[in-house]
C-alpha positions as CSV (number, residue, x, y, z in Angstrom):
1,X,0.3,0.3,0.1
2,X,3.1,2.1,0.9
3,X,4.3,1.3,-2.1
4,X,1.4,2.3,-4.2
5,X,1.2,5.9,-2.2
6,X,5.1,6.5,-3.2
7,X,4.1,5.6,-7.4
8,X,1.4,8.1,-6.7
9,X,3.7,10.6,-5.6
10,X,6.2,10.4,-8.6
11,X,3.6,10.1,-10.6
12,X,1.6,13.0,-9.7
13,X,5.5,15.0,-9.3
14,X,6.1,13.7,-13.2
15,X,2.7,15.5,-14.1
16,X,3.2,18.7,-12.2
17,X,6.9,18.6,-13.7
18,X,5.4,18.1,-17.1
19,X,2.8,20.9,-17.3
20,X,5.3,22.9,-15.7
21,X,7.5,22.8,-18.9
22,X,4.5,23.2,-21.0
23,X,4.3,26.7,-19.6
24,X,8.0,27.3,-19.9
25,X,7.1,26.7,-23.5
26,X,3.9,28.9,-24.0
27,X,6.1,31.5,-22.2
28,X,9.2,31.2,-24.1
29,X,6.0,30.9,-27.5
30,X,5.2,34.9,-26.1
31,X,8.3,36.4,-25.7
32,X,9.7,35.0,-29.2
33,X,6.3,35.7,-30.4
34,X,6.5,38.9,-29.1
35,X,10.0,40.0,-29.9
36,X,9.6,39.1,-33.6
37,X,6.2,41.8,-33.6
38,X,8.8,44.4,-32.4
39,X,11.0,43.8,-34.5
40,X,8.9,43.2,-37.8
41,X,6.2,45.1,-36.9
42,X,6.6,47.5,-34.3
43,X,9.5,48.9,-35.7
44,X,8.1,49.7,-38.9
45,X,7.0,53.0,-40.9
46,X,3.5,50.6,-40.7
47,X,3.5,50.0,-37.2
48,X,4.0,54.4,-36.9
49,X,1.2,55.6,-38.8
50,X,-0.5,53.0,-37.7
51,X,-1.1,54.6,-33.5
52,X,-0.8,58.4,-35.5
53,X,-4.0,57.1,-37.6
54,X,-5.3,55.7,-33.6
55,X,-4.0,58.8,-31.7
56,X,-5.9,61.5,-34.5
57,X,-9.0,59.3,-34.1
58,X,-8.2,59.1,-29.9
59,X,-8.8,55.6,-29.9
60,X,-5.3,54.8,-28.9
61,X,-5.8,52.7,-25.0
62,X,-3.3,54.5,-23.7
63,X,-2.9,57.2,-20.7
64,X,-0.2,59.0,-23.1
65,X,-1.8,60.0,-26.3
66,X,1.4,63.1,-26.3
67,X,3.9,60.9,-26.2
68,X,2.9,58.8,-28.7
69,X,2.4,61.3,-30.9
70,X,5.9,62.6,-30.4
71,X,7.0,59.5,-30.2
72,X,5.4,58.9,-34.3
73,X,6.1,61.9,-35.6
74,X,8.4,64.7,-35.9
75,X,6.0,67.6,-34.8
76,X,8.7,70.5,-34.9
77,X,9.7,69.3,-38.5
78,X,6.0,68.6,-39.5
79,X,5.0,72.0,-38.2
80,X,7.5,74.1,-39.7
81,X,6.6,72.9,-42.9
82,X,3.3,73.3,-42.4
83,X,3.4,77.0,-41.9
84,X,5.5,77.7,-44.9
85,X,2.9,76.0,-46.9
86,X,0.7,78.1,-45.1
87,X,1.4,81.4,-45.6
88,X,3.6,81.5,-48.8
89,X,1.2,83.2,-50.7
90,X,-1.9,83.8,-47.8
91,X,-1.6,88.1,-49.6
92,X,-0.6,86.9,-53.2
93,X,-4.4,87.8,-54.8
94,X,-5.3,90.9,-52.6
95,X,-5.1,93.2,-55.1
96,X,-5.5,96.1,-52.2
97,X,-2.4,95.6,-51.3
98,X,1.1,96.6,-52.4
99,X,3.6,93.8,-53.3
100,X,5.3,96.3,-50.6
101,X,3.5,95.4,-48.2
102,X,3.4,92.4,-49.4
103,X,6.6,91.5,-48.8
104,X,6.1,93.0,-45.6
105,X,3.4,90.7,-44.5
106,X,5.8,87.6,-45.8
107,X,8.6,88.9,-44.0
108,X,6.5,89.2,-40.2
109,X,5.3,85.6,-40.8
110,X,8.5,84.8,-41.0
111,X,10.0,85.8,-37.5
112,X,7.0,84.6,-35.4
113,X,7.5,81.4,-37.1
114,X,8.9,79.7,-34.1
115,X,6.9,81.3,-31.3
116,X,3.7,79.5,-34.1
117,X,5.3,76.9,-34.8
118,X,6.2,76.1,-30.8
119,X,2.9,77.0,-30.0
120,X,0.5,74.7,-32.3
121,X,3.5,71.9,-31.1
122,X,1.7,72.5,-27.3
123,X,-1.7,72.5,-29.1
124,X,-1.2,69.4,-31.0
125,X,-0.5,67.9,-27.8
126,X,-3.3,69.0,-25.6
127,X,-5.3,67.5,-28.3
128,X,-3.6,64.6,-28.7
129,X,-4.5,64.3,-24.6
130,X,-8.1,65.9,-25.1
131,X,-9.6,64.4,-28.0
132,X,-10.5,67.9,-28.3
133,X,-8.7,71.0,-30.2
134,X,-7.8,73.8,-27.6
135,X,-7.8,77.2,-27.2
136,X,-4.8,79.3,-27.0
137,X,-4.9,80.5,-23.6
138,X,-5.0,84.0,-21.6
139,X,-1.4,84.0,-21.9
140,X,-0.4,82.6,-25.0
141,X,0.6,85.0,-27.4
142,X,-1.3,82.8,-30.0
143,X,-4.5,84.5,-28.2
144,X,-6.4,86.4,-30.5
145,X,-4.5,89.1,-32.8
146,X,-1.4,90.0,-30.5
147,X,0.9,88.2,-32.8
148,X,-0.6,90.9,-35.7
149,X,-2.8,88.0,-36.6
150,X,-5.6,85.7,-35.9
151,X,-4.5,82.5,-35.7
152,X,-7.6,81.0,-34.7
153,X,-8.3,81.3,-39.1
154,X,-4.8,80.4,-39.1
155,X,-5.5,77.3,-37.9
156,X,-8.5,76.6,-39.9
157,X,-7.4,77.6,-42.9
158,X,-4.6,75.2,-42.6
159,X,-8.0,72.1,-42.8
160,X,-6.3,70.6,-39.5
161,X,-9.6,70.3,-37.3
162,X,-11.8,69.3,-40.8
163,X,-9.4,66.7,-42.2
164,X,-10.0,63.5,-41.3
165,X,-7.5,59.7,-42.4
166,X,-9.3,57.2,-44.6
167,X,-6.7,54.6,-45.0
168,X,-3.1,54.1,-45.1
169,X,-2.7,53.4,-48.3
170,X,0.6,51.7,-49.4
171,X,4.5,52.8,-48.3
172,X,7.2,52.2,-50.2
173,X,10.5,52.1,-48.2
174,X,14.0,52.4,-49.2
175,X,16.5,51.3,-46.2
176,X,15.7,54.5,-43.9
177,X,13.0,56.1,-45.4
178,X,9.4,55.9,-46.9
179,X,6.9,56.9,-49.0
180,X,3.3,56.5,-47.2
181,X,0.0,57.3,-49.2
182,X,-2.4,57.9,-47.1
183,X,-6.1,58.9,-48.0
184,X,-8.4,62.1,-46.1
185,X,-11.4,63.1,-46.3
186,X,-12.0,66.9,-46.1
187,X,-15.3,66.8,-43.9
188,X,-16.4,69.8,-44.9
189,X,-17.1,68.5,-48.6
190,X,-16.5,64.9,-48.3
191,X,-13.5,65.4,-50.4
192,X,-11.2,62.6,-50.4
193,X,-7.2,63.5,-51.2
194,X,-3.8,61.6,-51.1
195,X,-1.2,62.9,-49.2
196,X,2.1,61.7,-48.8
197,X,4.3,61.7,-45.9
198,X,7.7,60.8,-45.2
199,X,9.0,59.4,-43.2
200,X,12.8,58.3,-41.5
201,X,13.8,55.6,-39.6
202,X,15.6,57.1,-36.7
203,X,17.1,55.5,-33.5
204,X,14.2,55.6,-31.9
205,X,11.5,54.0,-34.6
206,X,9.8,55.5,-37.8
207,X,8.7,58.8,-37.6
208,X,6.5,61.0,-39.8
209,X,8.5,64.2,-40.8
210,X,6.7,65.8,-43.7
211,X,4.1,66.1,-45.5
212,X,5.4,66.4,-48.8
213,X,2.2,67.3,-50.6
214,X,0.4,69.4,-48.2
215,X,1.0,72.3,-50.3
216,X,-1.4,70.7,-53.1
217,X,-3.9,69.8,-50.9
218,X,-4.4,72.8,-49.7
219,X,-4.6,74.2,-53.0
220,X,-7.2,71.4,-54.6
221,X,-9.9,71.4,-51.7
222,X,-10.0,75.7,-51.2
223,X,-11.6,76.2,-54.3
224,X,-13.4,73.3,-53.4
225,X,-14.8,75.0,-49.7
226,X,-15.1,78.9,-50.9
227,X,-17.4,77.7,-54.5
228,X,-20.0,76.5,-51.4
229,X,-19.0,79.2,-49.0
230,X,-19.6,81.9,-51.8
231,X,-23.2,79.9,-52.4
232,X,-23.9,80.3,-48.7
233,X,-23.3,83.8,-48.3
234,X,-25.4,84.7,-51.2
235,X,-27.9,83.1,-49.7
236,X,-27.9,84.2,-46.9
237,X,-27.0,88.2,-48.2
238,X,-30.4,89.9,-47.3
239,X,-30.6,88.2,-43.8
240,X,-27.7,89.7,-42.8
241,X,-27.8,92.9,-44.6
242,X,-31.1,93.1,-42.6
243,X,-30.1,92.7,-39.5
244,X,-27.7,94.9,-40.0
245,X,-29.8,97.7,-40.5
246,X,-31.7,96.9,-37.6
247,X,-29.0,96.0,-35.0
248,X,-27.2,99.7,-36.0
249,X,-30.9,101.4,-35.6
250,X,-30.7,100.0,-32.0
251,X,-27.4,100.9,-31.2
252,X,-28.1,104.4,-32.1
253,X,-31.1,104.0,-29.7
254,X,-29.2,102.6,-27.2
255,X,-27.2,104.7,-26.8
256,X,-29.1,107.8,-27.6
257,X,-31.1,106.1,-23.8
258,X,-27.3,105.8,-22.0
259,X,-26.6,109.4,-22.8
260,X,-25.6,110.8,-19.4
261,X,-23.9,114.1,-18.1
262,X,-21.9,112.7,-15.1
263,X,-21.9,108.9,-16.6
264,X,-24.2,106.8,-13.8
265,X,-28.0,106.2,-15.4
266,X,-30.9,107.0,-13.7
267,X,-33.2,104.9,-12.2
268,X,-36.1,106.1,-14.9
269,X,-32.9,105.5,-17.8
270,X,-32.4,102.1,-16.6
271,X,-36.1,101.4,-16.6
272,X,-36.2,102.3,-19.8
273,X,-32.7,100.2,-21.5
274,X,-34.0,97.3,-19.4
275,X,-37.8,97.5,-21.1
276,X,-35.7,98.2,-24.4
277,X,-33.0,95.2,-24.6
278,X,-35.5,92.7,-23.3
279,X,-38.0,94.3,-25.7
280,X,-36.0,94.6,-28.8
281,X,-32.6,93.8,-28.9
282,X,-32.0,90.8,-27.9
283,X,-35.4,88.8,-29.6
284,X,-33.3,91.0,-32.6
285,X,-30.4,88.9,-31.9
286,X,-32.8,85.4,-32.0
287,X,-34.8,86.2,-34.7
288,X,-31.8,87.0,-36.9
289,X,-30.3,83.2,-35.5
290,X,-33.3,81.9,-36.3
291,X,-34.2,82.9,-39.5
292,X,-29.9,81.8,-40.3
293,X,-30.4,78.1,-39.4
294,X,-33.6,78.1,-42.0
295,X,-31.1,77.8,-44.3
296,X,-28.6,74.8,-44.4
297,X,-25.0,75.2,-44.6
298,X,-23.4,74.5,-48.6
299,X,-20.0,72.2,-48.1
300,X,-17.5,74.2,-47.1
301,X,-19.4,77.0,-45.6
302,X,-19.5,75.0,-42.0
303,X,-17.4,77.0,-40.0
304,X,-18.9,80.6,-41.1
305,X,-22.4,79.4,-40.4
306,X,-21.0,78.5,-37.0
307,X,-18.9,81.0,-35.9
308,X,-22.1,83.5,-37.2
309,X,-24.2,81.0,-34.4
310,X,-21.3,81.7,-31.5
311,X,-21.4,85.4,-32.2
312,X,-25.1,85.8,-31.7
313,X,-25.2,83.3,-28.7
314,X,-22.1,85.6,-27.3
315,X,-24.0,88.7,-28.0
316,X,-27.3,87.8,-26.3
317,X,-25.7,86.3,-23.5
318,X,-24.1,90.3,-23.0
319,X,-26.3,91.8,-23.0
320,X,-28.8,89.4,-20.6
321,X,-25.1,90.2,-18.6
322,X,-25.6,93.9,-18.8
323,X,-29.3,93.4,-18.3
324,X,-28.7,92.1,-14.5
325,X,-26.0,94.3,-14.4
326,X,-28.2,97.5,-13.9
327,X,-31.6,96.5,-13.1
328,X,-29.5,95.3,-9.8
329,X,-26.2,98.1,-9.9
330,X,-24.3,94.5,-10.4
331,X,-20.6,95.5,-11.4
332,X,-19.6,91.7,-11.0
333,X,-22.3,91.4,-14.3
334,X,-21.3,94.4,-16.0
335,X,-17.5,93.8,-15.8
336,X,-19.4,90.0,-17.8
337,X,-21.5,91.0,-19.9
338,X,-17.4,93.1,-21.4
339,X,-16.2,90.4,-21.5
340,X,-17.9,89.1,-23.5
341,X,-19.0,91.8,-25.4
342,X,-14.9,91.5,-26.4
343,X,-15.7,88.3,-27.1
344,X,-18.0,89.1,-29.6
345,X,-16.2,91.8,-31.6
346,X,-13.3,88.9,-31.6
347,X,-15.7,86.7,-33.3
348,X,-17.0,89.5,-35.9
349,X,-13.3,90.0,-36.8
350,X,-13.3,86.7,-38.1
351,X,-16.4,86.5,-39.7
352,X,-15.0,89.8,-41.7
353,X,-12.1,88.3,-42.4
354,X,-13.4,84.8,-43.3
355,X,-16.0,86.9,-45.6
356,X,-12.6,89.3,-47.1
357,X,-10.4,86.2,-47.4
358,X,-12.9,84.5,-49.5
359,X,-13.6,88.0,-52.0
360,X,-10.1,88.1,-53.0
361,X,-9.6,84.1,-53.7
362,X,-10.1,82.6,-57.4
363,X,-13.1,82.2,-57.2
364,X,-16.4,84.3,-59.0
365,X,-16.5,87.1,-57.3
366,X,-20.0,87.4,-56.4
367,X,-20.5,89.3,-53.3
368,X,-17.8,91.7,-51.1
């Protein structure tokens, strides 16, 4: 009986040893497989592009997308080249500027390039981490027009926010360089285009270093967008003109109601002003937006439509806070109203920029 127990224990030990060997074998297979994957795929140009694709889609299940973006893309090189392509002939079609003035502007854009590229990279990294485009913060020189340019509109012209990757077509490798063909889509017009990305193999792995035909993409998609934008502007021109006249008249009436000798509104003025804002100014803004919303944007006009809607919302908020401020003699509300007023002015400047730059493109100049 004791012998039987001994034989049973021996058999159990042999079985356990066999399982351990199988486990070690599976571990070796896993390590070898991972090593092969790391060597042949994870260290390939295809893998680098796929990672970039996932980051831009914000689908990468990682906590450090910004770090991954830097790992697979030379942001400084790509951003610098894109900036040159974007600003190369920004004023070429503007007949209102002399050649000397155009040269002066071009030289200015060259001087501010390092600042713009550096801060643009920070916005790209923030997008990789958060999945949404962030506006320059209060202490950022790119905010507003501190650099003599509207950075927000420059980003819009770059097409970066409305361009999505459809698929990776193919990659042609030549030793330590590769040319990848990526099919992208302009989300405004659903226009397809093939971008050529130059990649270099570095000690850290493969990186995108240049969008070879980025300028060609801009030249291809911008006229298509402009055509739709012009059509949308024509469709909404009567609405804009009508309410511009109404709002101008209201501004004149507002100035009359707020005229004082000592800078302080009387109780009677506050009452009349409150009634006028509630009965005329805010309803006019709301009605204008309702009429604009009834006209669907043409392909390429989405940005202008969004700007108009945001400007209306901001202007209404301005008047609501101003109304509360004068009714309750609340300085905080008046300061908030002033902040919204400044934001609304920035939006109006941007809307004017869109209209001006549309009018001076190569498309038919149907409206000023």
